MIKOLZA-268119 format. One record per residue (C-alpha): x, y, z. Coordinates in pm, whole numbers, padded with zeros to 5 digits, always signed. Example, Ala and Ser with C-alpha at 12.3 -4.5 7.8 and 13.67 -1.06 7.14 Angstrom:
REM residues 2
+01230-00450+00780+01367-00106+00714
END
This chain:
REM residues 969
-00560-07073-03019-00757-07262-03301-00791-07024-03609-01089-06932-03769-01008-06923-04174-01216-06712-04398-01188-06653-04763-00963-06369-04885-00865-06215-05216-00501-06221-05301-00296-05922-05209+00049-05918-05359+00312-05725-05532+00211-05902-05849-00031-05654-05914-00196-05943-06155-00575-06032-06182-00500-06368-06278-00296-06484-05996-00585-06457-05770-00783-06682-06016-00625-07007-06018-00853-07147-06308-00788-06841-06557-00631-06925-06880-00315-06790-06996-00336-06417-07101-00135-06169-07332+00180-06054-07107+00178-05668-06967+00338-05482-07252+00532-05252-06984+00702-05589-06863+00769-05765-07201+00932-05523-07448+01176-05741-07640+01122-05968-07914+01284-06302-07967+01082-06370-08324+00920-06159-08587+00592-06055-08586+00344-06075-08894+00604-06313-09059+00379-06370-09368+00282-06021-09413-00096-06101-09332-00184-05762-09158-00312-05570-09293-00535-05765-09541-00548-05601-09879-00856-05546-10108-00641-05500-10402-00374-05683-10603-00116-05487-10428-00047-05157-10226+00245-04954-10092+00139-04913-09725+00245-04638-09480+00495-04843-09238+00278-04788-08950+00029-04998-09110+00224-05291-09174+00229-05493-08823+00578-05545-08681+00778-05449-08974+01000-05120-09059+01177-04998-09332+01484-04780-09446+01265-04632-09732+01303-04268-09790+01044-04052-09649+00771-04113-09674+00816-04464-09512+00642-04714-09744+00622-05106-09746+00479-05275-10088+00255-05549-09996+00103-05798-10265-00190-06017-10230-00247-06329-10441-00153-06296-10792-00097-05952-10756-00030-05749-11090+00097-06098-11237-00247-06230-11300-00099-06569-11460-00218-06908-11376+00083-07054-11220+00140-06741-10990-00219-06752-10865-00203-07146-10804+00152-07057-10616-00062-06792-10395-00413-06877-10315-00599-06729-10628-00622-06381-10731-00620-06093-10500-00999-06144-10433-00990-06485-10325-01065-06574-09964-00747-06788-09969-00511-06567-10115-00153-06539-09996-00008-06207-09897+00388-06103-09932+00611-05818-09948+00838-05655-10223+01156-05511-10106+01257-05172-10247+00877-05022-10271+00953-04698-10438+01352-04681-10371+01600-04865-10251+01556-05016-09901+01541-05262-09665+01290-05417-09418+01358-05502-09056+01243-05570-08699+01425-05533-08354+01503-05864-08178+01675-05957-07865+01986-06180-07904+02243-06380-07706+02575-06430-07819+02674-06786-07907+02279-06903-07933+02214-07090-08270+01856-07086-08428+01723-07246-08731+01573-06995-09012+01445-06984-09345+01239-06752-09574+01095-06794-09894+01193-06590-10205+01070-06515-10560+01194-06282-10857+00976-06051-11043+01186-05889-11338+01521-06094-11346+01652-06397-11246+01930-06197-11086+01736-06098-10788+01870-06186-10470+01770-06098-10115+02028-06108-09851+01952-06179-09427+02138-05977-09199+02211-05900-08803+02265-05549-08825+02212-05194-08702+01969-04972-08837+02101-04597-08814+01928-04319-08619+01786-04176-08915+01644-04511-09022+01773-04439-09398+02065-04688-09370+02201-04975-09185+02520-05176-09103+02607-05496-09152+02753-05685-08869+02648-06068-08954+02524-06214-09265+02267-06493-09188+02241-06606-09571+02097-06529-09921+01801-06652-10138+01876-06948-10353+01968-06862-10731+01634-06899-10964+01603-06980-11314+01225-06868-11366+01020-06557-11255+00765-06577-10995+00837-06902-10826+00878-06932-10467+01241-07071-10341+01319-07144-09980+01624-06983-09894+01745-07215-09639+01618-07548-09755+01830-07769-09560+01729-07591-09193+02132-07492-09131+02128-07340-08816+02277-07010-08754+02503-06875-08478+02514-06558-08335+02859-06402-08335+02779-06059-08202+02754-05956-07862+02453-05997-07658+02166-05714-07697+01914-05570-07929+01973-05594-08292+01763-05561-08608+01707-05858-08831+01739-05707-09167+01621-05820-09510+01767-05629-09814+01769-05662-10184+02135-05717-10277+02078-05802-10642+01784-05694-10924+01742-05623-11262+01734-05259-11432+01484-05117-11166+01560-05202-10801+01220-05116-10750+01077-05433-10932+01119-05764-10777+01245-05957-10458+00923-06078-10315+00987-06273-09973+00733-06453-09731+00697-06703-09449+00979-06603-09249+01114-06880-08992+01313-06778-08714+01344-07053-08447+01501-06849-08161+01476-07016-07839+01171-06848-07646+01271-06617-07346+01132-06637-07006+01094-06448-06698+00871-06460-06371+00579-06176-06363+00734-06010-06081+01027-06027-05856+00836-06137-05560+00476-06188-05477+00275-06234-05128-00027-06525-05137-00221-06540-04798-00172-06901-04640-00464-07128-04691-00725-07270-04446-00643-07552-04204-00690-07917-04336-00663-08042-04663-00836-07799-04878-00546-07502-04881-00581-07193-05143-00455-07207-05486-00278-06944-05651-00101-06931-06014+00278-06902-06024+00277-06677-06333+00578-06620-06575+00582-06440-06903+00711-06624-07215+00805-06475-07554+00913-06599-07864+00781-06773-08226+00581-07053-08095+00266-07145-08313+00234-07507-08172+00238-07729-07834+00546-07894-07977+00725-07549-07997+00667-07489-07636+00971-07570-07442+01000-07760-07113+01136-07558-06818+01314-07643-06538+01233-07454-06212+01386-07506-05837+01295-07360-05496+01631-07318-05336+01729-07181-04974+02094-07058-04940+02293-07185-04694+02273-07041-04356+01905-06943-04423+01807-06837-04114+01430-06778-04137+01117-07053-04136+01170-07304-04441+00870-07387-04645+00812-07775-04641+00665-07962-04934+00351-08138-04847+00337-07929-04521+00305-07578-04629+00262-07629-05008+00214-07848-05307+00257-07783-05682+00003-07862-05955-00046-07785-06343-00353-07737-06499-00487-07998-06728-00806-07893-06927-01034-07785-06628-00859-07994-06369-00558-07936-06124-00301-08230-06166-00051-08261-05862+00330-08260-06015+00492-08594-05967+00862-08742-05988+00766-08955-06311+00592-08709-06533+00736-08380-06405+01089-08476-06239+00954-08354-05912+01246-08394-05675+01168-08331-05323+01428-08567-05134+01632-08247-05023+01442-07999-04822+01618-07718-04917+01611-07761-05263+01299-07852-05445+01338-07921-05858+01056-08002-06107+00969-07948-06483+00676-07779-06621+00547-07733-06999+00317-07454-07058+00007-07565-07242-00002-07393-07614-00320-07145-07662-00387-07063-08030-00565-06735-07948-00253-06595-07825+00035-06431-07992+00366-06559-07827+00579-06348-08047+00429-06046-07852+00438-06234-07500+00223-06471-07321+00170-06470-06938+00154-06819-06845-00102-06895-06542-00113-07282-06529+00133-07353-06275-00033-07346-05942+00097-07364-05601-00163-07498-05338-00073-07312-04995-00164-07485-04670-00276-07306-04333-00165-07388-03999-00336-07363-03634-00137-07086-03513-00013-06729-03555+00363-06737-03690+00566-06553-03930+00544-06516-04306+00752-06815-04492+00920-06738-04828+00988-06975-05106+01259-06849-05341+01126-06989-05688+01395-06959-05983+01419-07081-06345+01693-07367-06315+01774-07349-06708+02102-07423-06873+02259-07437-07228+02052-07740-07344+01724-07585-07208+01430-07529-07446+01441-07121-07330+01661-06893-07212+01570-06687-06867+01637-06305-06916+01491-05961-06843+01176-05953-07068+01191-05552-07071+01591-05515-07133+01810-05725-07368+02116-05842-07250+02039-05970-06902+02156-06338-06969+02112-06543-06642+02059-06893-06566+01830-06819-06266+01559-06557-06278+01415-06554-05906+01058-06517-05787+01019-06460-05404+00671-06631-05340+00577-06519-04977+00324-06739-04780+00181-06443-04602+00014-06525-04249-00339-06423-04272-00424-06412-03887-00358-06070-03704-00532-05911-03384-00624-05573-03421-00743-05387-03133-00901-05025-03062-00979-04830-02768-01180-04518-02769-01180-04293-02476-01321-03934-02403-01046-03686-02327-01022-03573-01985-01105-03212-02109-01457-03272-02253-01756-03240-02106-02042-03427-02249-02295-03125-02254-02541-03024-02511-02365-02751-02768-02011-02850-02618-01721-02933-02826-01573-03257-02705-01305-03479-02823-01234-03842-02836-00887-04084-02870-00889-04380-03092-00602-04612-02976-00512-04851-03248-00301-05147-03237-00145-05465-03476-00100-05710-03152+00045-05963-03386+00434-06013-03547+00280-05996-03907+00172-05672-04104-00186-05623-04126-00331-05585-04469-00635-05377-04571-00731-05204-04247-01035-05008-04201-01099-04758-03895-01465-04628-03877-01641-04453-03616-02007-04415-03538-02079-04049-03376-02467-04141-03321-02573-03792-03155-02272-03580-03216-02255-03352-03508-01902-03250-03708-01844-02857-03683-01759-02709-03990-01439-02538-03926-01350-02687-03583-01343-03065-03597-01008-03187-03669-00835-03537-03724-00510-03579-03577-00284-03889-03564+00033-04008-03372+00234-04294-03460+00349-04428-03113+00492-04751-03211+00843-04669-03130+00721-04541-02787+00823-04179-02921+00516-03980-03095+00572-04004-03494+00394-03828-03778+00113-04055-03950+00057-04105-04328-00041-03802-04468-00379-03921-04620-00489-04068-04254-00557-03705-04188-00628-03509-04498-00972-03349-04622-01151-03650-04688-01046-03852-04384-01317-03726-04143-01586-03816-04383-01453-04164-04463-01390-04222-04053-01755-04115-03979-01946-04422-04133-02102-04749-04016-02091-04948-04325-01904-05296-04266-01587-05307-04458-01578-04934-04525-01410-04631-04315-01103-04463-04309-00846-04660-04512-00528-04734-04328-00366-04964-04591-00148-05241-04470-00003-05156-04088+00319-05313-03990+00349-05543-03714+00323-05469-03347+00213-05083-03494+00035-04848-03245-00140-04523-03357-00350-04268-03160-00620-04091-03375-00767-03769-03193-01112-03648-03327-01119-03290-03160-01395-03049-03126-01724-03259-03210-02047-03038-03127-02287-03258-02872-02633-03228-02971-02942-03419-02815-03068-03566-03145-03034-03947-03056-03335-04047-02945-03216-04404-02907-02990-04329-02623-03153-04042-02457-02937-03891-02212-02639-04039-02300-02377-04004-02599-02317-04353-02745-02072-04394-03013-01842-04702-03120-01505-04721-03297-01440-05052-03482-01091-05154-03662-01106-05434-03902-00924-05586-04187-01102-05673-04519-00830-05882-04614-00691-06094-04328-00846-06296-04073-00869-06120-03698-00794-06398-03423-00959-06188-03154-01257-05998-03290-01350-05928-02942-01145-05623-02911-01238-05487-03252-01481-05251-03138-01474-04992-02846-01785-04844-02726-01777-04502-02532-02145-04459-02345-02135-04125-02164-02392-03967-01948-02507-03600-02063-02318-03383-01785-02529-03308-01498-02406-03163-01149-02301-03418-00906-02301-03276-00578-02108-03399-00286-02157-03246+00064-02120-03305+00450-02474-03412+00565-02540-03119+00824-02871-02992+00888-02887-02623+00917-02527-02548+00857-02386-02328+00637-02198-02371+00312-01869-02336+00445-01961-02617+00687-02149-02870+00434-01953-02757+00105-02299-02746-00085-02206-02646-00439-02027-02777-00680-01641-02772-00593-01686-02590-00289-01452-02809-00123-01322-02585+00174-01447-02300+00392-01283-02088+00109-01468-02212-00147-01277-02371-00462-00929-02312-00389-00895-02299+00003-00701-02518+00257-00916-02515+00569-01152-02848+00616-01510-02768+00635-01567-02995+00930-01304-03131+01183-01435-03418+01398-01260-03563+01721-01178-03940+01720-01373-04111+02010-01232-04324+02284-01293-04647+02024-01063-04448+01799-01346-04370+01546-01499-04102+01391-01801-04024+01140-01862-03823+00833-02237-03828+00748-02217-03739+00368-02501-03643+00096-02474-03700-00275-02715-03520-00489-02806-03634-00833-02907-03383-01063-02915-03603-01375-03238-03730-01549-03066-04094-01523-02969-04275-01226-02563-04320-01173-02318-04516-01005-02061-04295-00781-01718-04404-00699-01626-04297-00360-01282-04165-00285-01119-04061+00048-00714-03931-00008-00472-03838+00192-00375-03563-00068-00552-03295-00196-00783-03408-00516-00848-03133-00780-01091-03106-01072-00918-03106-01409-01088-02774-01483-00996-02476-01278-01354-02318-01365-01707-02412-01405-01927-02661-01231-01847-02988-01478-01533-03131-01461-01353-03449-01399-01101-03556-01101-00710-03533-01158-00685-03934-01075-00317-03887-01012-00382-03669-00724-00568-03961-00542-00358-04112-00251-00540-04384-00024-00479-04394+00301-00237-04693+00369-00146-04652+00714-00259-04401+00967-00612-04394+00879-00870-04633+00788-01134-04515+00583-01441-04734+00519-01805-04605+00320-02147-04738+00439-02472-04727+00301-02611-04550+00594-02840-04234+00660-02752-03988+00887-02922-04178+01197-02736-04454+01132-02385-04279+01081-02258-04356+01463-02107-04576+01696-02243-04971+01612-02302-04904+01275-02405-05235+01099-02509-05157+00735-02365-05247+00408-01997-05142+00354-01949-05023-00004-01708-04844-00259-01960-04753-00471-02334-04619-00451-02600-04606-00704-02831-04299-00671-03153-04255-00847-03230-03964-01106-03279-03617-00945-03241-03770-00612-03003-03752-00295-02819-04041-00150-02666-04082+00167-02331-04219+00291-02157-04275+00620-01775-04235+00618-01632-04447+00922-01256-04347+01004-01073-04546+01226-00755-04357+01382-00446-04582+01461-00196-04506+01697+00046-04369+01440-00162-04081+01381-00086-03785+01652-00186-03483+01484-00499-03308+01287-00503-03502+00944-00702-03388+00634-00918-03640+00429-01026-03521+00071-01358-03677+00017-01489-03717-00346-01711-03870-00580-01681-03975-00942-02011-04081-01160-01893-04395-01393-02138-04298-01662-02019-03931-01701-01679-03914-01538-01759-03588-01360-01757-03538-00970-01691-03345-00667-01474-03281-00388-01512-03187-00037-01203-03140+00249-01260-03245+00606-01041-03338+00893-01035-03550+01198-00804-03499+01540-00689-03821+01684-00728-03924+02039-00406-03929+02278-00393-04304+02293-00178-04567+02229-00363-04876+02201-00578-05068+01926-00703-05436+01870-00902-05555+01595-01098-05862+01538-01183-05991+01186-01443-06072+01059-01815-06207+01089-01843-06507+00836-02104-06757+00726-02069-07090+00551-02260-07432+00437-02184-07779+00571-02331-08128+00473-02486-08363+00727-02180-08498+00947-01957-08244+00774-01702-07977+00887-01596-07668+00809-01311-07442+00927-01350-07036+00995-01039-06834+00986-01026-06516+01208-00734-06252+01264-00639-06046+01571-00468-05772+01471-00265-05500+01691-00296-05151+01541-00139-04989+01841+00199-04882+01940+00291-05104+02225+00299-05484+02283-00039-05669+02349-00022-05973+02590-00210-06220+02788-00532-06160+02549-00809-06432+02632-01010-06606+02368-01276-06808+02390-01592-06947+02215-01992-06885+02293-02215-07073+02062-02597-07040+02042-02855-07236+01885-02594-07544+01930-02815-07817+01761-02552-08064+01831-02269-07911+01663-01932-07927+01794-01702-07637+01802-01322-07661+01870-01071-07362+01859-00701-07336+01743-00415-07103+01734-00238-07096+01398+00098-07206+01557+00316-07200+01239+00148-06895+01054+00051-07072+00719-00323-06970+00758-00425-07330+00718-00526-07570+01010-00306-07861+01032-00137-08109+01289+00109-07847+01411-00171-07615+01524-00252-07570+01885-00595-07683+02037-00724-07408+02292-01012-07452+02541-01355-07320+02414-01437-07191+02739-01138-06937+02764-00772-06938+02698-00512-06682+02758-00288-06653+02457+00088-06671+02539+00150-06467+02261+00315-06130+02233+00121-05953+01966+00352-05668+01825+00246-05384+01663+00118-05405+01326+00133-05801+01379-00124-06040+01407-00250-06395+01531-00470-06633+01335-00734-06838+01493-00941-07122+01366-01261-07248+01440-01367-07601+01330-01718-07647+01319-01852-08029+01289-02229-08098+01220-02391-08369+01381-02460-08708+01189-02824-08657+01263-02829-08283+01161-03101-08196+00865-03063-07978+00562-03195-07622+00695-03083-07657+01055-02826-07364+01141-02606-07276+01430-02378-06997+01554-02050-06943+01720-01921-06652+01862-01544-06600+01901-01442-06332+02194-01152-06180+02230-01045-05988+02576-00763-05766+02562-00565-05734+02895-00624-05402+03062-00411-05445+03366-00196-05135+03441-00300-04976+03109-00381-04612+03055-00613-04700+02788-00888-04964+02852-00988-05160+02544-01318-05314+02490-01378-05714+02393-01399-05804+02053-01619-06053+01901-01692-06215+01585-01986-06429+01491-02023-06703+01256-02334-06876+01105-02289-07241+00991-02579-07417+00785-02661-07768+00651-02705-07780+00318-02673-08031+00048-02523-07789-00183-02235-07658+00018-02050-07411-00142-01715-07292+00011-01532-06934-00095-01219-06766-00009-01056-06469-00130-00675-06442-00127-00440-06237-00297-00077-06169-00445+00112-05882-00474+00286-05797-00831+00482-05458-00761+00615-05491-01128+00246-05535-01271+00376-05815-01497+00311-06189-01553+00424-06398-01839+00113-06604-01892-00173-06746-01718-00021-07046-01581+00223-06789-01395-00107-06619-01245-00244-06953-01146+00083-07093-00990+00149-06795-00766+00127-06840-00396-00174-06645-00287-00241-06535+00082-00514-06412+00300-00270-06171+00476-00310-05804+00431-00117-05622+00143+00007-05271+00114+00040-05117-00242+00210-04813-00351+00085-04597-00650+00114-04787-00977+00170-05121-00802-00059-05429-00884-00248-05687-00716-00398-06025-00823-00692-06143-00622-00833-06519-00610-01166-06595-00544-01170-06957-00473-01529-07158-00478-01541-07526-00377-01849-07763-00404-01800-07936-00054-02142-08103-00147-02227-08422-00305-02461-08294-00570-02367-08092-00874-02411-07683-00826-02548-07502-01176-02503-07153-01227-02245-07074-00963-02179-06699-00995-01872-06520-00800-01936-06147-00762-01684-05908-00660-01602-05516-00742-01287-05322-00799-01164-05137-00473-01179-04755-00449-00857-04590-00587-00754-04864-00818-00820-04950-01144-00826-05271-01391-00508-05465-01457-00567-05679-01731-00381-05872-02014-00525-06081-02299-00514-06442-02218-00342-06364-01874-00610-06154-01653-00866-06186-01569-00922-06563-01611-01103-06857-01435-00891-07147-01345-00917-07514-01199-00659-07800-01138-00402-07530-01236-00507-07473-01589-00687-07175-01740-01026-07298-01837-01189-06970-01942-01441-06943-02215-01738-06806-02325-02024-07061-02211-01911-07254-01938-01678-07045-01736-01767-06706-01871-01626-06390-01734-01811-06056-01739-01606-05743-01664-01716-05374-01701-01322-05298-01621-01432-04984-01404-01660-05123-01136-01772-05470-01133-01627-05797-01234-01811-06132-01215-01786-06504-01299-02017-06735-01446-01978-07110-01389-02218-07328-01544-02161-07619-01314-01936-07702-01017-01905-08075-00947-01910-08221-00615-01545-08142-00461-01457-07926-00755-01253-07600-00712-01264-07282-00942-01139-06986-00887-01169-06609-01025-00830-06448-01066-00847-06087-01164-00616-05776-01128-00610-05432-00977-00350-05132-01026-00341-04898-00767-00382-04551-00896
END
């Protein structure tokens, strides 16, 4: 299926606002993720800014610095010429303290001998350039030494682990000198870890607290880098070249004060050997970019060393862009490395890109954990997951079997939520619009079962907590009960218990209507048609089924709800028992009283086993469907729309399985029972009705006593068809032996009326393939005695071929009658002659229709192609409970003109329910292909009673078929 792409906001484990905004500037790093120092902070002691010549600050006021000074912890900072207001010292420090350009610097040993220090993360054997400026105040002997060491726990002393260098000797006071003027690099000799860089006054005059000024400290440690998270999920982009763009964020920390100080970083995207999951392909699934100004520029081999020659290992370089507004010594999150992710046109699994730094000893940075020092590694990994953004969520809402929708009653609903795809669905919300139901305080409850594994497990507690119902009951798109991210193929059942029915909804008078909706706020739903489920239930009213026998007592009619037997609700004695007549038939006139203020459709049932109500008491109850067992042998039960006067031999009204009855009226039905020879004793029949609107029903028990006979033949069936001028058509008829003995010497023949020049020929289906072909036997139209022996429960097939004359005109009709005469010689039971009548009409618009079927006992089909390619037959099939059948209704335009808006109508048979599967059943097929769509070959299916296909056009000689499934209850 071609996917529909929607814009989505990034949702990933990164939890970074910048990751969703590809053009966001670099930002200060998260302080919870960057805890190490790779340089000194406040290297020139410019914070805080002084307003006097000098000041001894509390330690906490001087950013970055700490001291071993006795309590109170003091750090002395001078500004400009400070207390030595000479012209030379002014010139050396930007003027007097009041000057806006005045320099600030520290004096060691504020009021007691002490050192200044900062924490720094070091790695053994790394080299770094260093320097600081030093000046003497009271003695030319003054000297400051720079150490790597460890400050004591009480912070009053320190140990010296490595000496980096000392200040240069001076010959004059108040004169700045570089401690390392030649830029000699220092090498870390200590083990990797967190140390203190310490500045200590190791020589001074008579007063240690006077002198040893230090300023402008330089420490060129290589910056440290780490991805901002261990993993992150980014939704795939739309189809085509547009894609979606996301930052690949990483953190960098170090002494960086210009673009030249930023290192060029090496990266790789490498799959390990034996990697079994789907691999991302550069150019197909993604491309890499860098932000230059306000534009994105794709990385290239020339400028960025991009190498995609090995599909399992992509390498590239990237240099961050310096941002003067950020303090790199505290950590910066770099957002300007960008990945553009492309979408695809099918649902598939997520794809992971294993990013990592590919740094070595010669690289300009170190890859390490920025939250804990000492974790030195050449590769710090970031698993970027291209997350599939296409899912299929569905919800099915149902009224529970015990619920009766009656004013002031308490009812319950189930909501079955399913993720129909093999990927996680993110940002899922469930909502329900209970229009004319009120929540009852203290009684309404929401429960949930996790049915994913096939057994019931608990759902997350937040889905059913005290706030859940309030969240669930909303009509606002994008809101509802938040289910968060639900796994692939997850299944949940929510039950909303004890909702009180009211009659406050005037928009749906007489009905309770409410709709459940499942949706994702972050992804794209491939099949939005199953995201909603509406339950429209008629407010409960009595539905009374009874025998239509005027003046008879209730013990015969069963008038009254669930008065099903002579004993009442729970008895076993039939209300009426009819004897079967000589034609093996009997007739039961039935009344159906609709007490509702609205019309209702009633499903009609006849069962060989007892049907009982779900409720043991009361007038309002649904039926226990599992107790309904259709007659598949012995008896045939047919319902006709007929009144009591028509309910007798020779009935010719419409056969039905359902009946619509107007509000507050009584409908009449005739149940015609045919008893086959296998029935030798009194047989009970449980008749039942079920309102398709409310689900409520009623039951009566009747019985028949069969005739003591052993013969029964049946000829089927009357048909109509259209044919073009000079064209032909073939009618198929079947003669079936439902008796218990062989039938022989049956004579068959044709009799035509209104012949109008039509030619009729009769054939016997010799090879039993139900298709007229060259191997079939031509019979005399007048009368032919069949040589076939028709065994019990077997049949023979006869064809009538009709040929219209070349002189025929449109609208001309003709009828032909097929007559079958059983041989009654020497038989104890005499069978009457049988006949079928076929009507043929000449028309330029010739539409042929054939209904066939295919039994699927397992109720499983692999795909739509398997449905279309199955072998269908017009032979009758017997189904057991829970077995399935596929009907194929084929229509063919045999004319020379295109037919428009052809509609195929059918109904679900009694005792069955819909068997459907997404994109498999129901479907419209033609030329071996599934052509179902929403406009040209549309299916309308109420899933309970009626189904139809609307074909926008049917070309000359074109065939199209409606395929739909049923499942025996």
